C-alpha positions in Angstrom: 7.2 -29.1 0.9 5.3 -31.5 -1.2 3.1 -29.5 -3.4 1.6 -26.1 -4.2 -1.9 -27.3 -3.6 -3.6 -26.0 -0.5 -5.3 -27.8 2.3 -8.7 -26.2 2.8 -9.8 -25.1 6.2 -13.4 -24.6 7.1 -14.0 -22.2 9.9 -17.4 -22.3 11.4 -18.7 -18.8 12.5 -19.5 -18.7 16.2 -22.6 -16.8 17.1 -22.4 -14.7 20.3 -25.6 -13.7 22.0 -25.7 -10.4 23.8 -28.5 -8.7 25.7 -28.6 -5.0 24.6 -31.2 -2.4 25.1 -33.7 -5.0 26.4 -33.5 -7.2 23.3 -31.4 -10.2 22.5 -28.9 -9.3 19.7 -27.0 -12.0 17.9 -23.5 -11.0 16.8 -21.3 -13.1 14.7 -17.9 -13.4 16.4 -16.2 -12.2 13.3 -18.1 -8.9 13.0 -17.4 -5.5 14.6 -19.9 -3.7 16.8 -19.8 -0.3 18.5 -16.2 0.3 17.3 -14.9 -2.8 19.1 -13.0 -5.5 17.3 -14.8 -8.8 18.2 -12.3 -10.9 16.2 -10.2 -13.5 17.9 -7.3 -11.1 17.6 -7.1 -12.3 14.0 -5.3 -9.2 12.7 -2.5 -9.4 15.2 0.3 -11.7 16.3 -0.8 -14.9 17.9 -1.6 -17.1 19.4 1.4 -17.6 21.6 1.7 -19.3 25.0 2.2 -17.3 28.2 5.4 -18.2 29.9 7.3 -18.8 26.6 8.6 -15.2 26.1 12.0 -16.1 27.4 12.3 -19.0 25.0 11.3 -16.7 22.1 13.8 -14.1 23.1 16.6 -16.7 23.4 15.8 -18.2 20.0 15.8 -14.7 18.4 19.2 -13.8 19.9 20.7 -16.9 18.3 19.9 -15.7 14.8 22.8 -14.4 12.7 22.9 -11.4 10.3 21.8 -13.4 7.3 18.8 -14.8 9.2 17.9 -11.3 10.5 18.1 -9.9 6.9 15.6 -12.4 5.8 13.3 -11.6 8.7 13.5 -7.9 7.8 12.7 -8.8 4.2 9.6 -10.9 5.3 8.4 -8.0 7.5 9.1 -5.3 4.9 7.3 -7.1 2.0 4.4 -7.9 4.4 4.1 -4.2 5.2 4.4 -3.1 1.6 1.5 -5.5 0.8 -0.5 -4.2 3.7 -0.6 -7.7 5.3 -1.2 -8.0 9.0 1.6 -8.8 11.4 0.1 -12.3 11.7 1.1 -12.9 8.1 4.7 -11.9 8.9 4.7 -14.3 11.9 3.4 -17.2 9.7 6.1 -16.6 7.1 8.8 -16.4 9.7 7.7 -19.6 11.3 7.6 -21.3 7.9 11.0 -20.0 6.9 12.6 -21.0 10.1 11.2 -24.5 9.9 12.1 -25.1 6.2 15.5 -23.5 6.0 16.4 -21.9 9.3 15.7 -18.6 7.5 18.5 -19.2 4.9 18.3 -19.0 1.2 19.5 -22.6 0.5 20.5 -23.8 -2.9 19.6 -27.4 -2.0 16.9 -29.4 -0.3 14.7 -32.5 -0.4 14.4 -33.5 -4.1 14.3 -30.1 -5.9 13.3 -28.0 -3.0 15.2 -24.6 -2.8 15.3 -21.4 -1.0 13.9 -20.0 2.2 10.6 -21.8 2.0 12.0 -24.9 0.1 9.8 -24.2 -2.9 9.9 -26.9 -5.6 10.1 -25.8 -9.2 8.6 -29.2 -10.3 5.5 -28.4 -8.3 4.8 -25.0 -10.0 6.4 -22.6 -7.5 8.6 -21.0 -10.2 11.9 -21.5 -11.9 15.0 -22.4 -9.9 16.2 -18.9 -10.4 12.9 -17.5 -9.0 12.6 -19.8 -6.0 16.2 -18.8 -4.9 15.4 -15.1 -5.3 14.4 -13.8 -1.8 11.9 -11.2 -2.8 10.2 -13.6 -5.2 10.0 -16.3 -2.6 8.5 -14.0 0.1 5.9 -12.6 -2.3 5.1 -16.1 -3.6 4.6 -17.4 0.0 2.3 -14.5 0.7 0.3 -15.1 -2.5 -0.4 -18.6 -1.5 -1.0 -17.8 2.1 -3.7 -15.3 1.1 -5.6 -18.0 -0.7 -5.8 -20.2 2.3 -9.3 -20.1 3.7 -9.5 -18.4 7.1 -5.7 -18.1 7.3 -6.0 -15.3 9.9 -8.3 -17.4 12.1 -6.2 -20.5 12.5 -3.1 -21.1 14.5 -0.1 -19.6 12.6 1.8 -22.9 12.4 -1.3 -24.5 10.8 -1.5 -21.7 8.3 2.2 -22.2 7.5 1.5 -25.9 7.0 -1.4 -25.1 4.7 1.1 -23.3 2.4 4.0 -25.8 2.8 2.2 -29.1 2.8 4.9 -30.7 5.0 4.9 -34.3 6.1 5.6 -33.0 9.6 3.0 -30.3 10.3 3.7 -29.9 14.0 7.2 -28.6 13.3 5.9 -25.1 12.5 4.7 -24.5 16.0 8.2 -24.8 17.4 9.1 -21.3 16.3 5.9 -19.6 17.4 7.3 -17.7 20.4 10.4 -16.6 18.5 8.3 -15.3 15.6 6.1 -13.3 18.0 9.1 -11.7 19.5 10.7 -10.8 16.1 7.5 -9.3 14.8 7.0 -7.3 18.0 10.6 -6.0 18.0 11.9 -5.9 14.4 8.4 -5.1 13.1 7.9 -2.4 15.8 4.3 -3.6 16.5 3.0 -1.7 19.5 0.0 -4.0 20.1 1.4 -7.4 19.3 -1.8 -9.3 20.1 -3.9 -7.0 18.0 -6.8 -7.2 20.3 -6.2 -4.6 23.0 -7.6 -1.8 20.8 -9.9 -1.5 17.9 -8.6 -0.7 14.5 -9.5 3.0 15.2 -7.3 2.9 18.3 -10.2 2.9 20.7 -9.5 1.0 23.9 -11.9 -1.9 24.5 -14.6 -0.3 26.7 -15.3 -1.4 30.2 -17.9 -4.0 30.9 -21.1 -2.4 32.3 -22.4 -5.7 33.6 -19.1 -6.7 35.4 -20.1 -5.5 38.9 -23.4 -7.5 39.0 -21.8 -10.6 37.5 -19.0 -10.4 40.1 -21.4 -10.0 43.0 -23.4 -13.0 41.8 -20.3 -15.2 41.5 -18.9 -14.2 44.8 -22.2 -14.9 46.4 -22.0 -18.5 45.3 -18.8 -19.3 47.1 -18.8 -22.5 49.1 -21.3 -24.3 46.8 -20.0 -27.6 45.4 -18.5 -28.3 42.0 -20.6 -30.7 40.0 -19.7 -31.3 36.3 -22.5 -30.1 34.1 -24.3 -28.2 36.9 -25.6 -24.6 36.3 -26.9 -23.9 39.8 -28.5 -23.0 42.0 -27.1 -25.6 44.4 -23.9 -26.5 42.5 -21.9 -25.4 39.5 -19.1 -26.4 37.1 -16.7 -23.7 35.8 -18.8 -22.4 32.8 -22.1 -23.0 34.6 -21.1 -20.5 37.3 -20.2 -17.8 34.8 -23.3 -18.5 32.7 -25.5 -17.7 35.7 -23.3 -14.8 36.9 -23.7 -13.0 33.6 -27.4 -14.0 33.3 -27.9 -12.3 36.6 -26.3 -9.2 35.1 -28.5 -9.3 32.0 -26.0 -10.8 29.5 -26.6 -14.2 27.9 -23.4 -16.1 27.1 -22.9 -19.6 25.8 -23.1 -22.6 28.2 -19.7 -24.2 27.4 -16.3 -22.7 28.3 -15.0 -23.2 24.7 -17.9 -21.3 23.4 -17.7 -18.6 26.1 -14.3 -17.8 24.6 -16.2 -16.3 21.6 -18.7 -14.4 23.8 -17.3 -10.8 23.6 -14.4 -8.5 22.9 -10.9 -9.9 23.4 -7.9 -8.4 24.9 -4.5 -9.6 26.1 -5.0 -11.6 29.3 -2.4 -9.5 31.2 -4.8 -6.5 30.6 -7.8 -8.3 32.1 -10.2 -6.1 34.2 -12.8 -7.1 36.8 -15.5 -9.3 35.2 -13.4 -10.5 32.3 -13.3 -14.2 31.6 -9.9 -16.0 31.6 -9.4 -19.5 30.1 -7.2 -22.5 30.4 -6.5 -25.0 27.6 -4.6 -28.3 27.1 -2.7 -26.4 24.4 -2.9 -22.7 25.4 -2.2 -21.6 21.8 -5.2 -23.6 20.5 -8.6 -22.3 21.8 -10.3 -25.5 20.6 -8.7 -27.3 23.6 -10.1 -24.9 26.2 -11.3 -26.9 29.3 -11.6 -24.3 32.1 -12.9 -20.7 32.6 -12.9 -18.3 35.5 -13.8 -14.7 36.2 -11.1 -12.1 36.9 -11.8 -10.0 40.0 -8.9 -7.6 39.8 -5.8 -7.3 42.0 -4.5 -10.7 40.7 -7.4 -12.8 41.8 -10.1 -14.9 40.2 -13.4 -16.6 41.3 -14.0 -20.1 39.9 -15.7 -23.5 40.2 -12.5 -25.4 39.7 -13.0 -29.2 40.1 -14.8 -32.0 41.9 -14.1 -31.8 45.7 -13.3 -28.1 45.6 -16.2 -25.6 46.2 -16.6 -22.3 44.4 -13.8 -20.1 45.7 -11.4 -17.2 44.9 -7.7 -17.6 44.5 -4.6 -15.7 43.1 -3.8 -16.0 39.4 -0.4 -15.9 37.7 -0.1 -14.8 34.1 2.5 -17.6 33.6 0.2 -20.4 34.8 0.5 -23.5 32.6 -2.3 -23.7 30.1 -3.5 -20.1 30.5 -4.8 -18.8 27.2 -3.3 -15.5 26.0 -6.6 -13.7 25.5 -9.2 -12.7 28.0 -12.8 -12.1 27.0 -15.1 -9.2 28.0 -18.7 -10.4 27.8 -21.4 -7.9 27.0 -19.0 -5.6 25.0 
């Protein structure tokens, strides 16, 4: 850790356009409407890559009693402070990266403790930064001052606190931290996006049937990058027109369509929901493909050049599959 200063993150609010009661309503993607949480699952654990669960379980099993005591302390203090499970995950990833979740009495230069805090950089006295409760509370104090810490990838939030010369290291422990928060923290809805804060299940999509009918009716038409019909489509162009036919306006580009409705765990997708693929499935900014879920483990998509609009099976462990599905119009 180099300093106690923070790196600022600027999160641009994404506007989602929905058609409701005959009028176009613009909803900010960080607002709530009709009791449904339209956040990017910000209050929950995440993001994590599908298919990495076994790795996270294996990493967690390798922890000894000392490491697990520190995880319990991180979770317990986070609960006492009424911080979201996402904060616990960030702290676990930071602690595992900096010290392997051990209260070290040594480190680079004068770095000490679980998070390798440096007394010379204003983190506290040597006695304080080797006192576990002090360290965890201090980490959370600084985390809460990071702009949009709940809206960025957990490893990036950890880096904003730690100021490491090797920022990518924090992502290595993402799957393990998710597993620990879910199990040791007893979090029933680990993604935080399957239900609203009041416990209401994300409601069905009333436009789904019409959107599905349109998309299925376009099967066989060619893929052309940038095309939005009627003779050809790319992936997001097909879904733009499908939902337009159902009376719901969604953005043109797949990366923006990710912010076009309520989110839920991808494994809980229902007919009409949008599912996404990214170069880094834990980073929605790298989304490059979108399809519509049909139910029964199948999707309809405009996949790539040379492949016409078609349906195919989907596996929740496909490489690049983003952990959240989106329900437009909700």
